[in-house]
mmCIF file of the C-alpha atoms, coordinates in Angstrom:
data_MODEL
# 
_entry.id   MODEL 
# 
loop_
_atom_site.group_PDB 
_atom_site.id 
_atom_site.type_symbol 
_atom_site.label_atom_id 
_atom_site.label_alt_id 
_atom_site.label_comp_id 
_atom_site.label_asym_id 
_atom_site.label_entity_id 
_atom_site.label_seq_id 
_atom_site.pdbx_PDB_ins_code 
_atom_site.Cartn_x 
_atom_site.Cartn_y 
_atom_site.Cartn_z 
_atom_site.occupancy 
_atom_site.B_iso_or_equiv 
_atom_site.pdbx_formal_charge 
_atom_site.auth_seq_id 
_atom_site.auth_comp_id 
_atom_site.auth_asym_id 
_atom_site.auth_atom_id 
_atom_site.pdbx_PDB_model_num 
ATOM 1  C CA . UNK A 1 1  ? 8.668   3.012   8.587   1.00 0.00 ? 1  UNK A CA 1 
ATOM 2  C CA . UNK A 1 2  ? 8.492   2.646   12.366  1.00 0.00 ? 2  UNK A CA 1 
ATOM 3  C CA . UNK A 1 3  ? 10.195  0.078   14.566  1.00 0.00 ? 3  UNK A CA 1 
ATOM 4  C CA . UNK A 1 4  ? 9.168   -1.631  17.773  1.00 0.00 ? 4  UNK A CA 1 
ATOM 5  C CA . UNK A 1 5  ? 11.136  -3.994  19.968  1.00 0.00 ? 5  UNK A CA 1 
ATOM 6  C CA . UNK A 1 6  ? 10.408  -7.625  19.189  1.00 0.00 ? 6  UNK A CA 1 
ATOM 7  C CA . UNK A 1 7  ? 8.462   -9.507  21.882  1.00 0.00 ? 7  UNK A CA 1 
ATOM 8  C CA . UNK A 1 8  ? 11.393  -11.731 22.874  1.00 0.00 ? 8  UNK A CA 1 
ATOM 9  C CA . UNK A 1 9  ? 13.863  -8.778  23.005  1.00 0.00 ? 9  UNK A CA 1 
ATOM 10 C CA . UNK A 1 10 ? 16.574  -11.012 21.498  1.00 0.00 ? 10 UNK A CA 1 
ATOM 11 C CA . UNK A 1 11 ? 16.173  -10.426 17.781  1.00 0.00 ? 11 UNK A CA 1 
ATOM 12 C CA . UNK A 1 12 ? 16.149  -7.365  15.566  1.00 0.00 ? 12 UNK A CA 1 
ATOM 13 C CA . UNK A 1 13 ? 13.478  -4.703  16.089  1.00 0.00 ? 13 UNK A CA 1 
ATOM 14 C CA . UNK A 1 14 ? 10.114  -5.297  14.429  1.00 0.00 ? 14 UNK A CA 1 
ATOM 15 C CA . UNK A 1 15 ? 9.644   -3.042  11.400  1.00 0.00 ? 15 UNK A CA 1 
ATOM 16 C CA . UNK A 1 16 ? 6.222   -1.495  10.870  1.00 0.00 ? 16 UNK A CA 1 
ATOM 17 C CA . UNK A 1 17 ? 4.924   -0.505  7.435   1.00 0.00 ? 17 UNK A CA 1 
ATOM 18 C CA . UNK A 1 18 ? 2.437   2.311   6.958   1.00 0.00 ? 18 UNK A CA 1 
ATOM 19 C CA . UNK A 1 19 ? -0.781  1.656   5.054   1.00 0.00 ? 19 UNK A CA 1 
ATOM 20 C CA . UNK A 1 20 ? 0.694   3.445   2.021   1.00 0.00 ? 20 UNK A CA 1 
ATOM 21 C CA . UNK A 1 21 ? 3.832   1.316   2.127   1.00 0.00 ? 21 UNK A CA 1 
ATOM 22 C CA . UNK A 1 22 ? 1.724   -1.853  2.264   1.00 0.00 ? 22 UNK A CA 1 
ATOM 23 C CA . UNK A 1 23 ? -0.340  -0.778  -0.751  1.00 0.00 ? 23 UNK A CA 1 
ATOM 24 C CA . UNK A 1 24 ? 2.864   0.076   -2.665  1.00 0.00 ? 24 UNK A CA 1 
ATOM 25 C CA . UNK A 1 25 ? 4.533   -3.211  -1.714  1.00 0.00 ? 25 UNK A CA 1 
ATOM 26 C CA . UNK A 1 26 ? 1.561   -5.451  -2.521  1.00 0.00 ? 26 UNK A CA 1 
ATOM 27 C CA . UNK A 1 27 ? -0.031  -3.549  -5.383  1.00 0.00 ? 27 UNK A CA 1 
ATOM 28 C CA . UNK A 1 28 ? -3.386  -3.912  -3.618  1.00 0.00 ? 28 UNK A CA 1 
ATOM 29 C CA . UNK A 1 29 ? -5.768  -1.094  -2.738  1.00 0.00 ? 29 UNK A CA 1 
ATOM 30 C CA . UNK A 1 30 ? -6.516  -0.170  0.875   1.00 0.00 ? 30 UNK A CA 1 
ATOM 31 C CA . UNK A 1 31 ? -10.029 -1.581  0.504   1.00 0.00 ? 31 UNK A CA 1 
ATOM 32 C CA . UNK A 1 32 ? -8.779  -4.892  -0.894  1.00 0.00 ? 32 UNK A CA 1 
ATOM 33 C CA . UNK A 1 33 ? -6.278  -5.214  1.950   1.00 0.00 ? 33 UNK A CA 1 
ATOM 34 C CA . UNK A 1 34 ? -9.059  -4.470  4.444   1.00 0.00 ? 34 UNK A CA 1 
ATOM 35 C CA . UNK A 1 35 ? -11.328 -7.099  2.829   1.00 0.00 ? 35 UNK A CA 1 
ATOM 36 C CA . UNK A 1 36 ? -8.541  -9.686  2.818   1.00 0.00 ? 36 UNK A CA 1 
ATOM 37 C CA . UNK A 1 37 ? -7.863  -8.955  6.509   1.00 0.00 ? 37 UNK A CA 1 
ATOM 38 C CA . UNK A 1 38 ? -11.530 -9.425  7.401   1.00 0.00 ? 38 UNK A CA 1 
ATOM 39 C CA . UNK A 1 39 ? -11.570 -12.727 5.511   1.00 0.00 ? 39 UNK A CA 1 
ATOM 40 C CA . UNK A 1 40 ? -8.399  -13.899 7.295   1.00 0.00 ? 40 UNK A CA 1 
ATOM 41 C CA . UNK A 1 41 ? -6.415  -13.842 4.038   1.00 0.00 ? 41 UNK A CA 1 
ATOM 42 C CA . UNK A 1 42 ? -3.955  -11.073 4.959   1.00 0.00 ? 42 UNK A CA 1 
ATOM 43 C CA . UNK A 1 43 ? -1.947  -10.287 8.123   1.00 0.00 ? 43 UNK A CA 1 
ATOM 44 C CA . UNK A 1 44 ? -3.851  -8.248  10.700  1.00 0.00 ? 44 UNK A CA 1 
ATOM 45 C CA . UNK A 1 45 ? -3.014  -4.591  11.098  1.00 0.00 ? 45 UNK A CA 1 
ATOM 46 C CA . UNK A 1 46 ? -1.804  -3.158  14.390  1.00 0.00 ? 46 UNK A CA 1 
ATOM 47 C CA . UNK A 1 47 ? -3.077  0.060   15.889  1.00 0.00 ? 47 UNK A CA 1 
ATOM 48 C CA . UNK A 1 48 ? -0.302  2.620   16.304  1.00 0.00 ? 48 UNK A CA 1 
ATOM 49 C CA . UNK A 1 49 ? -2.419  5.526   17.498  1.00 0.00 ? 49 UNK A CA 1 
ATOM 50 C CA . UNK A 1 50 ? -5.952  6.903   17.405  1.00 0.00 ? 50 UNK A CA 1 
ATOM 51 C CA . UNK A 1 51 ? -5.842  7.451   13.637  1.00 0.00 ? 51 UNK A CA 1 
ATOM 52 C CA . UNK A 1 52 ? -2.882  5.349   12.561  1.00 0.00 ? 52 UNK A CA 1 
ATOM 53 C CA . UNK A 1 53 ? -2.425  1.678   11.714  1.00 0.00 ? 53 UNK A CA 1 
ATOM 54 C CA . UNK A 1 54 ? 0.446   -0.350  10.344  1.00 0.00 ? 54 UNK A CA 1 
ATOM 55 C CA . UNK A 1 55 ? 1.468   -3.857  9.410   1.00 0.00 ? 55 UNK A CA 1 
ATOM 56 C CA . UNK A 1 56 ? 4.460   -5.867  10.555  1.00 0.00 ? 56 UNK A CA 1 
ATOM 57 C CA . UNK A 1 57 ? 6.839   -5.921  7.609   1.00 0.00 ? 57 UNK A CA 1 
ATOM 58 C CA . UNK A 1 58 ? 7.940   -9.543  8.018   1.00 0.00 ? 58 UNK A CA 1 
ATOM 59 C CA . UNK A 1 59 ? 4.302   -10.721 8.023   1.00 0.00 ? 59 UNK A CA 1 
ATOM 60 C CA . UNK A 1 60 ? 3.517   -8.788  4.830   1.00 0.00 ? 60 UNK A CA 1 
ATOM 61 C CA . UNK A 1 61 ? 6.676   -10.089 3.156   1.00 0.00 ? 61 UNK A CA 1 
ATOM 62 C CA . UNK A 1 62 ? 5.782   -13.670 4.180   1.00 0.00 ? 62 UNK A CA 1 
ATOM 63 C CA . UNK A 1 63 ? 2.289   -13.177 2.738   1.00 0.00 ? 63 UNK A CA 1 
ATOM 64 C CA . UNK A 1 64 ? 3.775   -11.930 -0.551  1.00 0.00 ? 64 UNK A CA 1 
ATOM 65 C CA . UNK A 1 65 ? 6.160   -14.911 -0.676  1.00 0.00 ? 65 UNK A CA 1 
ATOM 66 C CA . UNK A 1 66 ? 3.230   -17.292 -0.166  1.00 0.00 ? 66 UNK A CA 1 
ATOM 67 C CA . UNK A 1 67 ? 1.372   -16.000 -3.234  1.00 0.00 ? 67 UNK A CA 1 
ATOM 68 C CA . UNK A 1 68 ? 1.359   -18.201 -6.349  1.00 0.00 ? 68 UNK A CA 1 
ATOM 69 C CA . UNK A 1 69 ? 3.736   -17.224 -9.114  1.00 0.00 ? 69 UNK A CA 1 
ATOM 70 C CA . UNK A 1 70 ? 2.791   -16.917 -12.784 1.00 0.00 ? 70 UNK A CA 1 
ATOM 71 C CA . UNK A 1 71 ? -0.530  -17.544 -14.459 1.00 0.00 ? 71 UNK A CA 1 
ATOM 72 C CA . UNK A 1 72 ? -2.148  -20.934 -13.981 1.00 0.00 ? 72 UNK A CA 1 
ATOM 73 C CA . UNK A 1 73 ? -2.839  -22.855 -17.182 1.00 0.00 ? 73 UNK A CA 1 
ATOM 74 C CA . UNK A 1 74 ? -6.017  -24.912 -17.630 1.00 0.00 ? 74 UNK A CA 1 
ATOM 75 C CA . UNK A 1 75 ? -5.405  -28.654 -17.249 1.00 0.00 ? 75 UNK A CA 1 
ATOM 76 C CA . UNK A 1 76 ? -6.335  -29.399 -20.872 1.00 0.00 ? 76 UNK A CA 1 
ATOM 77 C CA . UNK A 1 77 ? -4.097  -26.688 -22.357 1.00 0.00 ? 77 UNK A CA 1 
ATOM 78 C CA . UNK A 1 78 ? -0.828  -28.014 -23.684 1.00 0.00 ? 78 UNK A CA 1 
# 
């Protein structure tokens, strides 16, 4: 995990997750994450180098927290 200084320089450093860490944390494949990003359903990646990308940890954690919990039941099931 890498760190960068936050834009306002007043809070804790921004933590960057590697692609592998994001797949482990979310349980999603790289392709699914890429598709969700393209559809605007997942936080955008940041380019760290010519062949390296990452995601801001707090954004990924917020996305996970926003996901519905449990299995939805049909309205007529009781």
